[in-house]
MILUM-128149 format. One record per residue: residue number from 1; residue in one letter; x, y, z of N, C-alpha, C in turn. Coordinates in steps of 0.2 Angstrom, whole numbers, plus 5000, padded with zeros to 4 digits. Example, Ala and Ser with C-alpha at 12.3 -4.5 7.8 and 13.67 -1.06 7.14 Angstrom:
(r 1,'A',(5066,4972,5039),(5062,4978,5039),(5066,4984,5039));
(r 2,'S',(5064,4989,5035),(5068,4995,5036),(5064,5000,5039));
***
This chain:
(r 1,'M',(5487,4789,4872),(5492,4788,4877),(5490,4790,4884));
(r 2,'V',(5487,4796,4883),(5483,4801,4889),(5478,4794,4893));
(r 3,'I',(5473,4793,4890),(5468,4788,4891),(5471,4782,4895));
(r 4,'R',(5477,4778,4892),(5480,4773,4893),(5483,4775,4901));
(r 5,'L',(5487,4780,4901),(5490,4783,4906),(5486,4783,4912));
(r 6,'V',(5481,4787,4910),(5476,4788,4917),(5473,4781,4919));
(r 7,'S',(5470,4777,4914),(5469,4770,4916),(5473,4766,4920));
(r 8,'L',(5481,4767,4918),(5485,4764,4923),(5485,4766,4931));
(r 9,'I',(5485,4773,4930),(5485,4776,4936),(5479,4775,4942));
(r 10,'L',(5473,4773,4936),(5467,4771,4943),(5468,4763,4943));
(r 11,'T',(5471,4761,4939),(5472,4754,4942),(5477,4753,4949));
(r 12,'F',(5481,4756,4947),(5486,4758,4953),(5484,4760,4960));
(r 13,'S',(5481,4764,4960),(5476,4767,4965),(5472,4762,4969));
(r 14,'F',(5466,4759,4964),(5461,4756,4966),(5461,4747,4966));
(r 15,'G',(5466,4746,4960),(5466,4740,4960),(5466,4734,4964));
(r 16,'L',(5464,4729,4965),(5464,4724,4971),(5473,4721,4972));
(r 17,'N',(5476,4724,4967),(5483,4722,4968),(5488,4725,4972));
(r 18,'S',(5484,4733,4973),(5487,4739,4977),(5489,4737,4984));
(r 19,'D',(5485,4731,4987),(5486,4729,4994),(5493,4730,4996));
(r 20,'A',(5498,4725,4992),(5504,4726,4993),(5508,4732,4993));
(r 21,'V',(5505,4738,4989),(5507,4744,4991),(5506,4748,4997));
(r 22,'F',(5501,4746,4999),(5499,4749,5006),(5503,4745,5012));
(r 23,'A',(5504,4739,5011),(5506,4735,5016),(5514,4738,5017));
(r 24,'A',(5517,4740,5011),(5524,4741,5011),(5524,4749,5015));
(r 25,'Q',(5519,4752,5016),(5520,4759,5018),(5518,4758,5026));
(r 26,'A',(5521,4763,5029),(5519,4764,5037),(5512,4765,5037));
(r 27,'P',(5508,4763,5043),(5502,4764,5041),(5500,4771,5046));
(r 28,'A',(5495,4775,5042),(5492,4780,5044),(5488,4780,5051));
(r 29,'K',(5490,4784,5054),(5486,4783,5060),(5478,4788,5060));
(r 30,'M',(5472,4787,5062),(5466,4789,5062),(5463,4787,5066));
(r 31,'V',(5457,4792,5069),(5452,4792,5074),(5447,4792,5070));
(r 32,'V',(5442,4788,5071),(5434,4788,5068),(5431,4788,5075));
(r 33,'G',(5427,4792,5074),(5421,4791,5079),(5413,4789,5076));
(r 34,'Y',(5411,4785,5080),(5404,4782,5076),(5398,4784,5083));
(r 35,'A',(5392,4785,5081),(5387,4787,5087),(5383,4781,5088));
(r 36,'S',(5382,4777,5086),(5378,4771,5088),(5381,4765,5089));
(r 37,'V',(5378,4762,5094),(5380,4754,5096),(5374,4752,5093));
(r 38,'S',(5374,4748,5086),(5368,4746,5083),(5370,4742,5076));
(r 39,'S',(5367,4739,5072),(5370,4737,5067),(5371,4741,5061));
(r 40,'T',(5368,4748,5063),(5371,4753,5058),(5378,4755,5057));
(r 41,'S',(5381,4752,5064),(5388,4754,5062),(5392,4748,5060));
(r 42,'V',(5390,4742,5058),(5393,4736,5056),(5398,4737,5051));
(r 43,'I',(5396,4741,5046),(5401,4743,5040),(5408,4744,5042));
(r 44,'L',(5407,4749,5047),(5415,4753,5050),(5418,4747,5054));
(r 45,'W',(5414,4744,5059),(5415,4738,5063),(5420,4733,5059));
(r 46,'T',(5417,4731,5053),(5418,4726,5048),(5425,4728,5046));
(r 47,'A',(5426,4735,5045),(5432,4737,5041),(5439,4736,5046));
(r 48,'Q',(5435,4737,5052),(5442,4737,5058),(5444,4730,5059));
(r 49,'D',(5438,4725,5061),(5439,4718,5062),(5442,4714,5058));
(r 50,'E',(5440,4714,5051),(5441,4710,5045),(5448,4714,5043));
(r 51,'K',(5451,4718,5046),(5457,4721,5043),(5457,4725,5038));
(r 52,'I',(5452,4728,5036),(5452,4729,5028),(5454,4737,5028));
(r 53,'L',(5454,4740,5034),(5458,4747,5036),(5464,4745,5036));
(r 54,'A',(5467,4740,5039),(5475,4740,5039),(5477,4739,5033));
(r 55,'K',(5474,4735,5029),(5475,4732,5022),(5476,4738,5018));
(r 56,'N',(5473,4743,5020),(5474,4750,5016),(5478,4755,5019));
(r 57,'G',(5482,4752,5022),(5486,4757,5026),(5484,4762,5031));
(r 58,'I',(5480,4759,5035),(5476,4764,5040),(5476,4759,5047));
(r 59,'D',(5478,4763,5051),(5480,4761,5058),(5473,4764,5063));
(r 60,'A',(5468,4763,5062),(5462,4767,5064),(5459,4763,5072));
(r 61,'D',(5458,4770,5075),(5456,4768,5082),(5448,4771,5082));
(r 62,'L',(5445,4766,5084),(5436,4768,5084),(5434,4770,5089));
(r 63,'V',(5431,4775,5091),(5429,4779,5097),(5422,4778,5097));
(r 64,'F',(5417,4776,5101),(5410,4777,5101),(5408,4784,5105));
(r 65,'M',(5405,4788,5102),(5403,4794,5106),(5395,4795,5104));
(r 66,'P',(5392,4794,5109),(5385,4793,5111),(5380,4799,5106));
(r 67,'G',(5376,4797,5101),(5374,4803,5097),(5376,4808,5093));
(r 68,'S',(5374,4808,5087),(5377,4810,5082),(5378,4818,5083));
(r 69,'P',(5374,4823,5088),(5376,4830,5090),(5382,4830,5093));
(r 70,'T',(5384,4825,5097),(5389,4825,5102),(5396,4822,5095));
(r 71,'L',(5396,4819,5091),(5400,4818,5086),(5402,4822,5082));
(r 72,'I',(5396,4826,5079),(5397,4832,5076),(5401,4837,5079));
(r 73,'A',(5400,4839,5084),(5403,4845,5088),(5410,4842,5090));
(r 74,'A',(5412,4836,5089),(5419,4834,5091),(5422,4834,5085));
(r 75,'I',(5420,4833,5079),(5423,4834,5072),(5424,4842,5071));
(r 76,'N',(5418,4846,5073),(5419,4854,5071),(5425,4856,5077));
(r 77,'S',(5425,4854,5083),(5431,4856,5086),(5438,4854,5085));
(r 78,'G',(5439,4850,5081),(5445,4848,5078),(5448,4842,5083));
(r 79,'S',(5444,4839,5087),(5446,4834,5092),(5446,4827,5089));
(r 80,'L',(5441,4827,5083),(5440,4822,5080),(5441,4823,5073));
(r 81,'G',(5443,4818,5068),(5444,4820,5060),(5440,4816,5055));
(r 82,'V',(5437,4810,5058),(5431,4807,5053),(5426,4804,5058));
(r 83,'G',(5419,4806,5055),(5416,4802,5058),(5411,4798,5053));
(r 84,'F',(5408,4792,5058),(5402,4790,5054),(5396,4790,5057));
(r 85,'T',(5392,4794,5053),(5385,4797,5057),(5380,4799,5054));
(r 86,'G',(5375,4801,5055),(5368,4802,5050),(5369,4809,5047));
(r 87,'G',(5364,4811,5044),(5363,4818,5040),(5361,4823,5044));
(r 88,'T',(5358,4822,5050),(5353,4826,5053),(5357,4833,5056));
(r 89,'A',(5362,4830,5060),(5366,4834,5064),(5372,4837,5060));
(r 90,'T',(5374,4833,5054),(5377,4838,5048),(5375,4842,5045));
(r 91,'L',(5369,4843,5043),(5366,4846,5039),(5364,4854,5044));
(r 92,'G',(5363,4852,5051),(5363,4857,5056),(5369,4861,5057));
(r 93,'A',(5372,4858,5056),(5380,4861,5058),(5383,4865,5051));
(r 94,'A',(5380,4862,5047),(5382,4867,5041),(5378,4873,5040));
(r 95,'A',(5371,4872,5044),(5367,4879,5044),(5372,4884,5048));
(r 96,'G',(5376,4880,5053),(5379,4886,5057),(5386,4889,5057));
(r 97,'G',(5387,4886,5049),(5393,4890,5047),(5401,4885,5046));
(r 98,'S',(5398,4878,5048),(5403,4874,5047),(5404,4870,5041));
(r 99,'D',(5408,4870,5037),(5409,4867,5030),(5410,4859,5031));
(r 100,'F',(5405,4855,5033),(5407,4849,5032),(5405,4845,5027));
(r 101,'K',(5407,4840,5025),(5406,4834,5019),(5405,4828,5021));
(r 102,'I',(5399,4827,5017),(5398,4820,5018),(5401,4815,5011));
(r 103,'L',(5404,4810,5012),(5407,4808,5006),(5405,4802,5005));
(r 104,'A',(5401,4798,5009),(5397,4793,5008),(5392,4790,5013));
(r 105,'A',(5388,4787,5010),(5381,4785,5015),(5379,4776,5013));
(r 106,'S',(5378,4773,5019),(5377,4767,5017),(5371,4766,5015));
(r 107,'H',(5365,4770,5018),(5358,4768,5015),(5356,4775,5016));
(r 108,'G',(5350,4777,5011),(5347,4784,5009),(5339,4783,5012));
(r 109,'R',(5337,4778,5016),(5331,4779,5018),(5331,4776,5027));
(r 110,'V',(5325,4777,5029),(5324,4777,5037),(5328,4770,5038));
(r 111,'I',(5332,4767,5043),(5333,4761,5044),(5330,4759,5052));
(r 112,'H',(5327,4766,5055),(5323,4763,5063),(5316,4762,5060));
(r 113,'D',(5315,4758,5066),(5308,4756,5068),(5305,4762,5073));
(r 114,'L',(5297,4761,5072),(5295,4766,5078),(5290,4758,5082));
(r 115,'V',(5295,4757,5088),(5292,4752,5091),(5287,4754,5097));
(r 116,'T',(5282,4750,5098),(5278,4753,5102),(5276,4748,5107));
(r 117,'R',(5274,4749,5115),(5271,4744,5120),(5265,4740,5116));
(r 118,'P',(5265,4736,5119),(5259,4730,5116),(5252,4734,5116));
(r 119,'E',(5251,4738,5120),(5244,4741,5121),(5243,4747,5117));
(r 120,'I',(5248,4748,5113),(5248,4754,5108),(5249,4751,5101));
(r 121,'K',(5242,4751,5098),(5241,4746,5092),(5241,4751,5085));
(r 122,'R',(5238,4758,5087),(5238,4762,5081),(5241,4770,5083));
(r 123,'A',(5242,4772,5078),(5244,4779,5078),(5241,4785,5083));
(r 124,'E',(5236,4784,5084),(5232,4788,5089),(5233,4786,5096));
(r 125,'D',(5235,4780,5097),(5237,4779,5104),(5242,4780,5107));
(r 126,'L',(5245,4784,5101),(5251,4788,5104),(5251,4795,5108));
(r 127,'R',(5246,4797,5107),(5244,4803,5109),(5244,4805,5117));
(r 128,'G',(5249,4810,5118),(5249,4810,5126),(5255,4807,5128));
(r 129,'K',(5259,4802,5125),(5263,4798,5126),(5271,4800,5125));
(r 130,'R',(5276,4798,5129),(5282,4797,5128),(5287,4793,5124));
(r 131,'I',(5291,4796,5119),(5294,4791,5115),(5301,4794,5115));
(r 132,'G',(5307,4787,5115),(5314,4790,5115),(5318,4788,5111));
(r 133,'V',(5322,4792,5108),(5328,4791,5104),(5333,4790,5107));
(r 134,'T',(5339,4790,5101),(5345,4791,5106),(5349,4798,5108));
(r 135,'S',(5347,4802,5103),(5348,4809,5105),(5343,4815,5102));
(r 136,'I',(5342,4821,5105),(5338,4825,5103),(5344,4828,5095));
(r 137,'G',(5340,4829,5090),(5344,4832,5085),(5349,4828,5082));
(r 138,'G',(5348,4820,5082),(5352,4815,5082),(5347,4812,5075));
(r 139,'T',(5349,4807,5071),(5347,4803,5066),(5341,4798,5068));
(r 140,'A',(5341,4795,5075),(5335,4793,5076),(5329,4798,5078));
(r 141,'W',(5332,4804,5081),(5326,4808,5081),(5322,4809,5074));
(r 142,'M',(5327,4812,5070),(5325,4813,5064),(5320,4809,5062));
(r 143,'A',(5321,4803,5061),(5318,4796,5060),(5310,4796,5063));
(r 144,'C',(5311,4798,5068),(5304,4798,5073),(5300,4804,5073));
(r 145,'M',(5303,4811,5071),(5300,4816,5068),(5295,4815,5061));
(r 146,'L',(5300,4813,5056),(5298,4811,5050),(5292,4804,5050));
(r 147,'G',(5293,4800,5055),(5289,4794,5056),(5282,4798,5058));
(r 148,'L',(5283,4801,5062),(5277,4805,5066),(5274,4808,5060));
(r 149,'E',(5276,4813,5057),(5274,4816,5051),(5269,4811,5047));
(r 150,'H',(5273,4804,5046),(5269,4800,5040),(5264,4796,5044));
(r 151,'L',(5264,4797,5050),(5257,4793,5053),(5252,4797,5055));
(r 152,'G',(5254,4804,5053),(5249,4810,5053),(5248,4813,5061));
(r 153,'L',(5255,4811,5065),(5256,4816,5072),(5259,4821,5070));
(r 154,'H',(5258,4825,5078),(5262,4830,5078),(5263,4832,5084));
(r 155,'P',(5270,4833,5086),(5273,4832,5094),(5269,4837,5098));
(r 156,'E',(5269,4843,5097),(5264,4849,5101),(5256,4847,5100));
(r 157,'K',(5255,4847,5094),(5246,4846,5095),(5244,4841,5098));
(r 158,'D',(5250,4834,5098),(5246,4827,5100),(5250,4826,5106));
(r 159,'N',(5253,4830,5110),(5256,4831,5117),(5260,4826,5117));
(r 160,'L',(5265,4825,5112),(5269,4819,5111),(5277,4822,5116));
(r 161,'V',(5280,4819,5120),(5285,4820,5123),(5291,4815,5120));
(r 162,'I',(5297,4818,5117),(5301,4816,5115),(5308,4817,5119));
(r 163,'S',(5311,4810,5120),(5316,4810,5125),(5324,4807,5121));
(r 164,'G',(5329,4810,5123),(5334,4807,5121),(5338,4801,5127));
(r 165,'Y',(5340,4796,5125),(5343,4791,5130),(5348,4788,5128));
(r 166,'G',(5353,4791,5122),(5361,4790,5121),(5362,4783,5118));
(r 167,'D',(5358,4779,5118),(5360,4771,5115),(5352,4767,5115));
(r 168,'M',(5353,4764,5109),(5348,4759,5109),(5345,4753,5114));
(r 169,'R',(5351,4753,5117),(5352,4748,5121),(5347,4750,5127));
(r 170,'V',(5348,4758,5128),(5345,4760,5134),(5337,4762,5132));
(r 171,'T',(5337,4764,5125),(5330,4765,5124),(5325,4758,5124));
(r 172,'T',(5330,4753,5121),(5325,4746,5123),(5322,4743,5128));
(r 173,'Q',(5328,4745,5135),(5325,4744,5141),(5320,4748,5143));
(r 174,'A',(5320,4755,5141),(5316,4759,5143),(5308,4757,5141));
(r 175,'L',(5308,4754,5136),(5303,4751,5131),(5300,4745,5135));
(r 176,'E',(5305,4742,5137),(5303,4736,5142),(5301,4737,5149));
(r 177,'S',(5303,4742,5150),(5300,4742,5158),(5294,4748,5159));
(r 178,'G',(5294,4749,5152),(5287,4755,5153),(5289,4761,5155));
(r 179,'T',(5296,4765,5155),(5298,4770,5157),(5295,4774,5151));
(r 180,'I',(5296,4770,5145),(5292,4775,5138),(5288,4771,5135));
(r 181,'D',(5283,4774,5130),(5278,4771,5127),(5280,4768,5119));
(r 182,'G',(5284,4772,5117),(5287,4771,5109),(5295,4772,5109));
(r 183,'G',(5298,4770,5104),(5305,4772,5104),(5306,4770,5097));
(r 184,'L',(5313,4773,5095),(5317,4773,5089),(5322,4768,5089));
(r 185,'I',(5321,4762,5087),(5328,4757,5088),(5327,4754,5080));
(r 186,'S',(5332,4748,5080),(5333,4746,5073),(5337,4739,5075));
(r 187,'G',(5335,4735,5068),(5338,4727,5068),(5335,4725,5074));
(r 188,'H',(5338,4720,5077),(5337,4715,5082),(5334,4718,5088));
(r 189,'F',(5336,4724,5089),(5331,4728,5095),(5324,4728,5093));
(r 190,'S',(5323,4729,5089),(5315,4731,5086),(5314,4723,5085));
(r 191,'L',(5317,4720,5081),(5313,4713,5080),(5312,4708,5085));
(r 192,'R',(5317,4708,5090),(5317,4703,5098),(5309,4708,5101));
(r 193,'L',(5309,4713,5101),(5304,4716,5104),(5295,4714,5100));
(r 194,'K',(5297,4714,5094),(5290,4713,5089),(5288,4705,5092));
(r 195,'R',(5293,4700,5093),(5293,4693,5095),(5289,4692,5101));
(r 196,'I',(5290,4697,5106),(5286,4697,5111),(5280,4701,5113));
(r 197,'G',(5278,4704,5107),(5272,4707,5107),(5271,4713,5107));
(r 198,'F',(5277,4717,5106),(5277,4725,5105),(5276,4726,5097));
(r 199,'N',(5275,4733,5095),(5270,4734,5089),(5276,4738,5085));
(r 200,'L',(5276,4737,5079),(5279,4742,5075),(5274,4745,5070));
(r 201,'L',(5275,4753,5072),(5270,4756,5068),(5273,4760,5062));
(r 202,'G',(5267,4760,5057),(5270,4764,5050),(5277,4759,5047));
(r 203,'D',(5277,4760,5039),(5281,4758,5035),(5287,4762,5034));
(r 204,'L',(5291,4764,5038),(5297,4771,5040),(5301,4768,5034));
(r 205,'E',(5303,4764,5033),(5309,4763,5027),(5308,4765,5021));
(r 206,'R',(5302,4766,5020),(5302,4772,5013),(5302,4778,5014));
(r 207,'I',(5305,4781,5020),(5305,4788,5019),(5312,4790,5019));
(r 208,'P',(5312,4794,5014),(5322,4796,5014),(5323,4799,5020));
(r 209,'L',(5331,4796,5021),(5333,4800,5028),(5340,4796,5026));
(r 210,'M',(5346,4801,5028),(5354,4799,5027),(5355,4797,5034));
(r 211,'G',(5359,4790,5035),(5360,4788,5039),(5367,4785,5039));
(r 212,'S',(5372,4785,5044),(5376,4780,5043),(5382,4783,5036));
(r 213,'S',(5384,4789,5037),(5388,4793,5034),(5395,4794,5035));
(r 214,'V',(5401,4794,5030),(5405,4797,5032),(5406,4804,5031));
(r 215,'V',(5409,4806,5037),(5408,4815,5038),(5415,4817,5040));
(r 216,'V',(5417,4823,5036),(5424,4826,5038),(5421,4834,5036));
(r 217,'K',(5425,4839,5039),(5426,4845,5038),(5430,4844,5032));
(r 218,'A',(5429,4849,5027),(5431,4851,5021),(5439,4853,5021));
(r 219,'S',(5441,4856,5025),(5448,4857,5027),(5452,4851,5029));
(r 220,'Y',(5450,4845,5033),(5452,4840,5033),(5453,4835,5028));
(r 221,'L',(5448,4835,5024),(5448,4833,5018),(5453,4835,5013));
(r 222,'Q',(5454,4841,5013),(5459,4845,5008),(5466,4841,5010));
(r 223,'S',(5468,4842,5018),(5473,4841,5020),(5475,4833,5021));
(r 224,'N',(5470,4828,5019),(5472,4822,5020),(5468,4818,5014));
(r 225,'M',(5469,4821,5009),(5465,4818,5003),(5467,4810,5002));
(r 226,'E',(5473,4810,5003),(5476,4801,4999),(5473,4798,5006));
(r 227,'L',(5475,4799,5012),(5471,4795,5015),(5464,4795,5017));
(r 228,'M',(5461,4798,5014),(5451,4798,5015),(5451,4794,5009));
(r 229,'R',(5455,4797,5003),(5453,4789,4997),(5456,4782,4999));
(r 230,'R',(5459,4782,5004),(5462,4776,5007),(5455,4773,5010));
(r 231,'F',(5453,4778,5014),(5449,4775,5019),(5441,4775,5015));
(r 232,'I',(5439,4777,5011),(5432,4778,5007),(5434,4770,5004));
(r 233,'R',(5441,4768,5000),(5442,4762,4998),(5440,4757,5002));
(r 234,'A',(5442,4756,5009),(5441,4753,5013),(5434,4753,5016));
(r 235,'M',(5431,4756,5017),(5423,4756,5019),(5419,4754,5013));
(r 236,'V',(5421,4755,5006),(5416,4751,5000),(5418,4744,5001));
(r 237,'D',(5425,4742,5002),(5426,4735,5003),(5423,4733,5009));
(r 238,'A',(5422,4736,5015),(5418,4733,5020),(5411,4732,5019));
(r 239,'H',(5409,4737,5015),(5400,4737,5012),(5399,4730,5009));
(r 240,'V',(5402,4730,5003),(5402,4724,5000),(5403,4717,5003));
(r 241,'F',(5409,4718,5007),(5409,4712,5012),(5403,4709,5016));
(r 242,'V',(5400,4715,5019),(5393,4714,5024),(5389,4711,5020));
(r 243,'V',(5388,4713,5013),(5381,4713,5010),(5382,4704,5005));
(r 244,'S',(5390,4702,5006),(5390,4695,5004),(5388,4690,5006));
(r 245,'P',(5383,4685,5003),(5382,4681,5009),(5387,4674,5009));
(r 246,'A',(5393,4673,5006),(5399,4671,5008),(5402,4673,5016));
(r 247,'N',(5402,4679,5017),(5405,4682,5022),(5399,4682,5029));
(r 248,'K',(5393,4681,5028),(5388,4679,5034),(5389,4678,5040));
(r 249,'S',(5394,4674,5040),(5396,4670,5047),(5401,4676,5050));
(r 250,'A',(5405,4677,5046),(5410,4683,5049),(5406,4690,5051));
(r 251,'V',(5401,4692,5047),(5397,4698,5049),(5394,4696,5057));
(r 252,'L',(5390,4689,5056),(5387,4687,5063),(5390,4687,5068));
(r 253,'R',(5398,4686,5068),(5402,4685,5074),(5404,4693,5076));
(r 254,'I',(5404,4697,5070),(5407,4704,5072),(5400,4707,5077));
(r 255,'L',(5394,4707,5074),(5389,4709,5078),(5389,4706,5085));
(r 256,'S',(5390,4700,5084),(5390,4696,5092),(5394,4700,5096));
(r 257,'K',(5400,4699,5093),(5406,4703,5098),(5405,4711,5101));
(r 258,'R',(5402,4714,5095),(5403,4721,5096),(5396,4723,5100));
(r 259,'M',(5390,4721,5099),(5385,4724,5104),(5382,4716,5109));
(r 260,'G',(5388,4712,5110),(5387,4707,5116),(5380,4704,5114));
(r 261,'I',(5380,4701,5109),(5373,4697,5108),(5375,4688,5107));
(r 262,'S',(5373,4684,5110),(5375,4678,5110),(5368,4674,5106));
(r 263,'D',(5362,4676,5107),(5357,4672,5104),(5357,4673,5094));
(r 264,'A',(5356,4666,5094),(5358,4666,5086),(5353,4669,5083));
(r 265,'G',(5347,4669,5085),(5339,4669,5083),(5340,4678,5082));
(r 266,'L',(5341,4682,5086),(5343,4689,5087),(5348,4691,5080));
(r 267,'L',(5353,4689,5080),(5360,4690,5078),(5356,4689,5070));
(r 268,'E',(5352,4683,5068),(5351,4682,5061),(5347,4688,5059));
(r 269,'D',(5341,4690,5064),(5337,4694,5062),(5339,4701,5062));
(r 270,'G',(5345,4702,5065),(5347,4709,5064),(5353,4709,5057));
(r 271,'Y',(5355,4704,5055),(5359,4701,5049),(5355,4704,5043));
(r 272,'Q',(5349,4701,5044),(5344,4701,5037),(5342,4708,5036));
(r 273,'D',(5340,4711,5043),(5336,4717,5042),(5340,4722,5039));
(r 274,'L',(5348,4722,5041),(5352,4725,5039),(5356,4726,5032));
(r 275,'V',(5355,4718,5029),(5359,4718,5023),(5350,4720,5017));
(r 276,'R',(5346,4718,5020),(5340,4721,5016),(5339,4728,5015));
(r 277,'R',(5342,4733,5020),(5341,4740,5019),(5347,4743,5016));
(r 278,'L',(5352,4739,5016),(5359,4743,5015),(5357,4745,5004));
(r 279,'D',(5360,4751,5003),(5359,4753,4996),(5366,4748,4992));
(r 280,'K',(5365,4748,4986),(5371,4743,4982),(5378,4746,4984));
(r 281,'K',(5377,4753,4982),(5384,4758,4981),(5382,4764,4985));
(r 282,'P',(5387,4764,4990),(5384,4770,4997),(5385,4776,4994));
(r 283,'Y',(5382,4778,4990),(5382,4785,4987),(5377,4788,4991));
(r 284,'P',(5379,4795,4994),(5376,4800,4997),(5368,4802,4993));
(r 285,'S',(5364,4802,4997),(5357,4804,4994),(5356,4811,4994));
(r 286,'I',(5354,4815,4990),(5352,4823,4989),(5345,4823,4991));
(r 287,'E',(5341,4817,4989),(5334,4816,4991),(5334,4816,4998));
(r 288,'A',(5340,4812,5002),(5337,4812,5010),(5339,4817,5014));
(r 289,'L',(5344,4822,5011),(5347,4828,5013),(5340,4833,5013));
(r 290,'R',(5337,4833,5007),(5332,4837,5006),(5326,4836,5012));
(r 291,'N',(5325,4829,5011),(5320,4828,5016),(5321,4831,5024));
(r 292,'I',(5327,4830,5026),(5329,4833,5032),(5328,4841,5032));
(r 293,'Q',(5331,4844,5025),(5330,4851,5028),(5323,4853,5025));
(r 294,'R',(5319,4850,5023),(5311,4852,5022),(5308,4852,5029));
(r 295,'F',(5310,4847,5033),(5308,4846,5040),(5311,4852,5044));
(r 296,'L',(5317,4853,5043),(5321,4857,5046),(5319,4865,5048));
(r 297,'A',(5319,4866,5040),(5320,4874,5038),(5314,4878,5043));
(r 298,'P',(5307,4875,5044),(5303,4881,5048),(5306,4881,5054));
(r 299,'R',(5310,4878,5056),(5312,4879,5065),(5319,4882,5064));
(r 300,'N',(5321,4883,5059),(5328,4885,5056),(5329,4889,5050));
(r 301,'P',(5329,4894,5048),(5328,4897,5042),(5335,4896,5040));
(r 302,'K',(5341,4896,5042),(5347,4895,5038),(5348,4890,5036));
(r 303,'I',(5344,4884,5039),(5345,4878,5034),(5343,4877,5029));
(r 304,'A',(5335,4883,5027),(5332,4882,5020),(5337,4885,5014));
(r 305,'Q',(5343,4889,5018),(5348,4892,5013),(5353,4887,5010));
(r 306,'I',(5353,4882,5013),(5358,4877,5012),(5357,4873,5005));
(r 307,'K',(5363,4873,4999),(5360,4867,4995),(5363,4861,4998));
(r 308,'P',(5358,4856,4998),(5361,4849,4999),(5367,4847,4995));
(r 309,'Q',(5367,4849,4990),(5374,4845,4984),(5379,4848,4988));
(r 310,'D',(5379,4855,4991),(5385,4857,4993),(5388,4854,4999));
(r 311,'V',(5385,4850,5003),(5387,4847,5010),(5388,4840,5007));
(r 312,'I',(5387,4836,5000),(5391,4832,4999),(5397,4833,4995));
(r 313,'D',(5401,4827,4996),(5406,4826,4990),(5407,4820,4990));
(r 314,'D',(5404,4817,4985),(5405,4809,4984),(5411,4807,4977));
(r 315,'S',(5416,4813,4977),(5421,4813,4970),(5426,4807,4973));
(r 316,'L',(5426,4806,4978),(5432,4800,4977),(5427,4793,4978));
(r 317,'L',(5422,4794,4980),(5419,4787,4978),(5417,4786,4971));
(r 318,'R',(5416,4791,4968),(5414,4791,4961),(5420,4789,4957));
(r 319,'E',(5426,4791,4959),(5432,4790,4956),(5434,4783,4956));
(r 320,'L',(5431,4780,4963),(5433,4773,4965),(5428,4769,4961));
(r 321,'D',(5422,4772,4960),(5417,4768,4956),(5420,4768,4950));
(r 322,'K',(5420,4772,4946),(5422,4773,4939),(5427,4770,4938));
(r 323,'S',(5434,4769,4942),(5440,4763,4940),(5436,4757,4940));
(r 324,'G',(5430,4754,4942),(5426,4748,4941),(5429,4744,4946));
(r 325,'Y',(5431,4747,4952),(5434,4744,4958),(5428,4741,4961));
(r 326,'I',(5422,4744,4961),(5416,4743,4966),(5412,4736,4963));
(r 327,'D',(5411,4736,4957),(5410,4731,4952),(5414,4725,4952));
(r 328,'R',(5420,4726,4953),(5425,4720,4953),(5425,4717,4960));
(r 329,'L',(5424,4722,4966),(5421,4719,4972),(5416,4715,4973));
(r 330,'Y',(5410,4717,4970),(5405,4712,4970),(5405,4705,4967));
(r 331,'A',(5409,4706,4960),(5412,4699,4957),(5414,4696,4962));
(r 332,'E',(5419,4697,4965),(5425,4694,4969),(5421,4691,4975));
(r 333,'Y',(5416,4694,4978),(5412,4692,4985),(5408,4688,4982));
(r 334,'G',(5405,4687,4975),(5400,4683,4973),(5392,4686,4975));
(r 335,'V',(5392,4692,4974),(5385,4697,4975),(5383,4697,4969));
(r 336,'K',(5377,4696,4967),(5374,4696,4960),(5369,4704,4961));
***
C-alpha cells in the first residue's frame, strides 16, 4: 500500500496529466538570469518561448547578465534567485563560503571552440597572441585555459593575453577585425568563421567542463522547494523538446529570434552542433567539476578543500527521473 501511495504521489507530481493542476494555480513569479547570448542558452529560451514554464505554473522573467561571475554575484547578493550558467564561477563562489547548489546541467564537456585567425594554423602560432573570452573567471575562460593546457600551451610561459569581451557576438567581431588572434566561441559563431577560413584548434569537446547549469543558493532551494521542483520539470521538458527532431523548426525559430540570425545555413549549423553536444539527461557531472577544481586549486587553495559532490544537488532531477517522466518525454517526442 505504501509503495502504491508513493507511486500515485509521483504520478501526480510529475505525470504528464499534471499540467491541468499547474494551470489551475496562480503562476509563481520567478526571475532567471543567464550569462550567454548563444546556443548554450537555448534550453532556457525554449522553456520560456514554448510556454513550458507557464505550463508548469511559472511566470518567469529571463534576464541577460553578461558573464558567469556577474550572474553568480547577483545570486549571492540575493538580487537574483536562479541562474543558468557554468560551473567555474559557481565553484569559485563556493570556495569563498557561499553555499551554492547545481541542480541540473545540460552538458558536461567543453561546448566552445578555440577559433583562430586564418594565419594561425598550429598551437605554437598562438604564442605571444591575444585570446578573447566572454569573461575572466567564467565558463569560456575555463574552456580557454583547459584548451590551452590540452594544446601544450601556458599563458605566462607563452606570453598569451586573455581578455574578457562580455559576449560571444563581440568576441566574434573582434576576431574578424583582427583585434584578437583567437577566441572561445561556440555554435554558429565558430562554424561561420570556419567557413570563411578561420581555424579551430584542438578537439576541445572531449574535455570535461560543466556549463549551462541551473544554479541556486541552498537557502533559496530550501525556501522554494516546490517552485524549483516545477522549474526543473520545465527545464527537463525543454531539454527533450530541443533534441527532438520533430521540434527542429521551432528550435530554429527560437535561435533566430533570440540571437538575431536570419541565415538559414548558420541556424542549421548552430542547431546541429548544439544537439550533438547535449547530454541525454541533464545530470551535473562530478568529473566536470573536478576538472575545474584541478585547474583552479593551485591558484586558490580554498578550492582544493571543496568536495565537488557537495556543490551538486540533483535530488529533484533524480526524483523526476525515477518517476519515469524523462523516459516518457523521450517516447512522446519520438526521440530514440
